[in-house]
Structure formats: structure tokens, C-alpha cells
C-alpha positions in Angstrom: -14.7 -4.4 14.1 -17.8 -2.8 15.6 -21.1 -4.2 16.8 -22.6 -4.1 13.3 -19.7 -5.7 11.3 -19.7 -9.4 11.3 -17.4 -12.0 9.8 -18.8 -14.4 7.2 -17.7 -18.0 7.2 -17.8 -18.0 3.4 -16.2 -14.6 2.8 -14.0 -13.5 5.7 -10.9 -15.2 4.3 -11.2 -12.7 1.4 -11.5 -9.7 3.6 -15.2 -9.3 3.0 -17.4 -8.7 6.1 -21.1 -8.1 6.5 -22.4 -4.8 7.9 -25.8 -5.6 9.4 -27.3 -2.0 9.7 -27.3 -1.3 5.9 -26.9 -5.0 4.8 -23.7 -4.3 2.9 -20.5 -6.1 2.4 -17.3 -4.3 3.5 -13.9 -4.9 1.9 -11.6 -4.3 4.8 -8.5 -4.1 2.5 -10.0 -1.2 0.5 -12.2 0.2 3.2 -15.3 0.4 0.9 -18.9 -0.9 1.0 -20.2 -3.3 -1.6 -23.6 -4.5 -2.6 -24.5 -8.0 -3.8 -24.3 -6.5 -7.4 -21.0 -4.8 -7.1 -19.0 -7.2 -5.0 -18.0 -9.5 -7.8 -17.0 -6.6 -10.1 -14.9 -5.1 -7.3 -13.1 -8.3 -6.6 -12.5 -8.9 -10.3 -11.2 -5.4 -11.0 -9.4 -4.5 -7.8 -8.1 -7.8 -6.5 -7.6 -9.6 -9.9 -3.9 -10.2 -9.0 -4.6 -11.6 -5.6 -3.5 -15.2 -4.9 -6.8 -15.8 -3.2 -9.5 -16.3 -5.8 -13.2 -15.9 -5.1 -15.8 -17.7 -7.1 -19.0 -16.1 -8.3 -21.2 -19.0 -7.1 -19.6 -18.8 -3.6 -20.2 -15.0 -3.6 -23.8 -15.3 -4.7 -24.5 -18.0 -2.1 -23.0 -15.8 0.7 -25.0 -12.8 -0.4 -28.2 -14.8 -0.5 -27.5 -16.3 2.9 -26.8 -12.9 4.5 -29.5 -11.0 2.5 -27.0 -8.5 1.2 -28.7 -5.3 -0.2 -28.7 -4.8 -4.0 -28.4 -1.0 -3.7 -26.4 1.5 -1.7 -28.2 3.5 1.0 -29.1 7.1 0.3 -29.5 10.2 2.4 -26.8 9.3 4.9 -26.1 12.2 7.3 -24.9 12.5 10.9 -25.2 8.7 11.3 -23.0 6.5 13.6 -19.8 5.7 11.8 -20.0 2.6 9.6 -17.3 0.2 10.8 -14.8 -0.9 8.2 -15.1 2.2 6.0 -12.3 4.7 5.7 -12.6 7.5 8.3 -11.8 11.1 7.4 -11.1 12.8 10.8 -10.6 16.3 9.4 -13.2 16.6 6.6 -14.6 20.1 5.8 -18.3 20.9 6.1 -19.8 23.6 3.9 -20.9 26.6 6.0 -23.8 27.7 3.8 -27.2 27.2 5.4 -28.9 24.2 4.1 -25.9 22.8 2.3 -24.6 19.5 3.5 -21.6 19.0 1.2 -18.4 17.6 2.8 -15.0 17.6 1.2 -11.7 16.1 2.3 -9.5 19.1 1.1 -9.6 22.8 1.2 -9.0 23.0 -2.5 -12.2 20.9 -3.2 -14.2 23.0 -0.8 -13.1 26.3 -2.4 -14.1 24.9 -5.8 -17.5 23.9 -4.4 -18.0 27.5 -3.2 -17.1 28.9 -6.6 -19.4 26.5 -8.4 -22.4 26.3 -6.0 -22.2 29.5 -3.9 -20.5 32.1 -6.1 -22.1 35.0 -4.3 -21.0 33.8 -0.9 -17.5 34.8 0.3 -15.2 31.9 1.0 -14.8 31.7 4.8 -11.4 31.9 6.4 -12.1 29.1 8.8 -13.9 25.8 8.2 -16.1 23.5 10.3 -14.2 20.2 10.7 -16.2 17.0 11.0 -15.8 13.2 10.9 -16.8 11.8 7.5 -17.0 8.6 5.5 -17.8 7.5 2.0 -19.3 4.3 0.7 -16.7 3.6 -2.1 -14.2 5.2 -4.4 -16.4 5.1 -7.5 -19.9 6.3 -8.1 -20.7 6.5 -4.4 -17.6 8.5 -3.3 -19.5 11.5 -1.9 -18.5 12.2 1.7 -21.2 12.2 4.4 -20.9 13.4 8.0 -20.8 10.8 10.7 -20.7 10.8 14.5 -17.3 10.6 16.0 -16.5 6.9 16.7 -15.9 5.9 20.2 -13.3 3.2 19.3 -11.9 4.1 15.9 -8.4 3.2 17.0 -9.6 -0.3 18.0 -11.4 -0.8 14.7 -8.3 0.3 12.7 -6.2 -2.1 14.8 -8.6 -5.0 14.1 -8.4 -4.3 10.4 -4.6 -4.4 10.5 -4.7 -7.6 12.4 -6.8 -9.2 9.7 -4.4 -7.9 7.0 -1.4 -9.4 8.9 -3.2 -12.7 9.2 -3.9 -12.7 5.5 -0.3 -12.0 4.7 0.8 -14.9 7.0 -1.7 -17.2 5.2 -0.2 -16.2 1.8 3.3 -16.6 3.0 2.5 -20.1 4.3 0.9 -21.1 1.0 3.8 -19.7 -1.1 6.7 -20.6 1.2 9.7 -21.7 -0.8 11.8 -24.5 0.7 15.2 -23.5 1.9 17.8 -24.7 -0.7 20.8 -23.9 1.5 22.4 -27.1 2.8 22.8 -27.5 6.5 26.3 -29.0 6.1 28.7 -26.1 5.4 30.9 -28.6 3.5 28.1 -29.3 1.0 28.1 -27.5 -2.4 25.3 -25.0 -2.8 23.4 -24.6 -6.1 25.2 -21.3 -6.7 28.6 -22.9 -6.3 27.6 -25.7 -8.7 26.4 -23.2 -11.3 29.6 -21.0 -11.2 32.0 -23.9 -11.2 34.1 -22.4 -8.5 34.8 -25.8 -6.8 36.5 -27.0 -10.1 38.4 -23.7 -10.5 40.0 -23.8 -7.0 40.5 -27.5 -6.9 44.2 -28.3 -6.1 45.0 -25.0 -4.5 45.9 -24.6 -0.8 43.8 -22.5 1.5 46.6 -20.2 2.2 47.1 -19.5 -1.5 43.4 -18.8 -2.0 43.4 -16.4 0.9 46.3 -14.5 -0.5 44.4 -14.1 -3.8 41.6 -12.2 -2.1 43.7 -10.3 0.4 44.8 -6.7 0.2 48.1 -6.2 -1.6 51.2 -5.7 0.5 53.1 -2.4 0.3 55.8 -4.1 -1.7 53.2 -5.4 -4.3 52.0 -3.4 -7.2 53.8 -0.2 -6.2 52.3 1.6 -9.2 48.7 0.8 -8.2 48.2 3.5 -5.6 49.5 6.5 -7.6 47.6 5.2 -10.6 44.3 5.1 -8.7 45.0 8.5 -7.2 45.8 10.1 -10.6 42.5 8.6 -12.0 40.5 10.0 -9.1 42.1 13.5 -9.5 41.5 13.4 -13.2 37.9 12.5 -12.7 37.4 15.2 -10.1 38.9 17.8 -12.3 36.2 17.2 -14.9 33.4 18.3 -12.5 34.1 22.0 -12.9 34.0 21.7 -16.7 30.9 19.6 -16.8 27.6 21.6 -17.6 25.3 22.0 -14.7 22.5 20.1 -16.4 24.7 17.1 -17.0 25.7 17.1 -13.3 22.0 17.3 -12.4 21.2 14.4 -14.7 24.0 12.3 -13.2 22.8 13.1 -9.7 19.0 12.4 -10.3 16.7 12.0 -13.3 14.6 14.9 -11.9 16.6 18.2 -12.0 14.0 19.8 -9.7 15.2 17.5 -6.8 18.9 18.5 -7.1 
């Protein structure tokens, strides 16, 4: 997780950990930072369909115990990577002197040059840096961070937590196996279809013949009939408009 990211006994089961440097909560599932004021709103809006419900009193108690900050930090630049937040390994740094803007795509950087530096030619090459952002909302501006020494280990730890959470959910919602252990017992599906009553009185050999392939001497008209149906259907392809064929193949004609 990183030396500054700590599990909270009250909140770790919900994926919320405490980052001690900036006194923020970090949602490992979303890879965003939260303050004591925004944590409840985040959980209500983003994780409203989660089976794990967090209570406001429980959250307030944890924030008070950990002394979670009420505001996001400002003026973040070239700092050690904040563990738990999403890492952009190929972010682009503005090359204009004194400008510290960082963007995740070349399209966004070109727009920045047109809006903020219209008299400066857009460079052919960009300075690539590591970057992070605090959240995906009002604090989504990227800032440069120092390359992490163990980013792969941090990512692996986050995945381990997610897998543990999935296992917990599976255990809580596990449905008992309704299939009987005795193969002679009737399953719920057989009872609902009524097949036991339908086949009652018939021998096994007779039932097997009913579901077997027909012999060459049986239904001699079946093979030529199916072949004629196939040839008739295939002949319609050439006369069918291209747009209709595209619609039959995929709802999106551009993917044909």
C-alpha cells in the first residue's frame, strides 16, 4: 500500500484507507482521495448499489478518530506519489516556461496550447511525466509526481483487496446448491417440466430411439427437403440489399 497508506479498522472493509501525509481517505476501488466532507457523498453516489452499506455515524466516527482533513491539499507538484491514487505513467507536461499544466492525452494538451499559449507553436515532442489526480470531479487536475519505486507492488496490493472483497460478497450471497446428490432424485427443473410423468411407462431403449439420429431408411424425404431449404435461402443472399445484409450481420453497419 505504501508507507503513508494505512488500513482503518472501521473503514477498510469498505475499501477506504487513511493517507497520513495529507490526512485524506483513499477509495482503493475508485483510486480517488476523499475528505471527511466528501466521503459520505462519494459512497452514496458512486457505491449506492454496493451490498456493503456504510453508515454516516460510522464514517463520522472514523474521520474524527483519524483526524481526516476537511479540505483537499493545494499546490501539489513534484511530490512523492500518493499511494492508492491512480497513476498516469505517460502524462504530458506543458513545455512553456512557468506553466505546470499536465494532461493525460495529446488532444487535451493541444487544446491547452491553443487556449493558453496561442502564440507558441505546438511542439512535435512532449515531456512525459508521472502524474496523479485527487479525484474525478472538482479536483481532477493532474499534478506531477516523482516516479514511484514500487508502483507494481501497490497495484498488486489493491487488486488483492478487491479480490478479498469479492470473496466476502460471494460468501455472504452464496446460494445453496439445489442439485440433488443422488442422480435418481428428481431435480426442480424435472418437476416443473413434468417430464417424469411424460416418459413414465416407456422403456429406456424406446426413449433413446426418440432422441437418436434417424436411420437412412427413416424419413427419406427429410435430407433433400433440408437441402432444398438451404439452397433456397442461400439464393436469396444475392438479391437482398446490402443494407439489409449489414443489419442482419450487425446493428452497426460501420462494423461490417
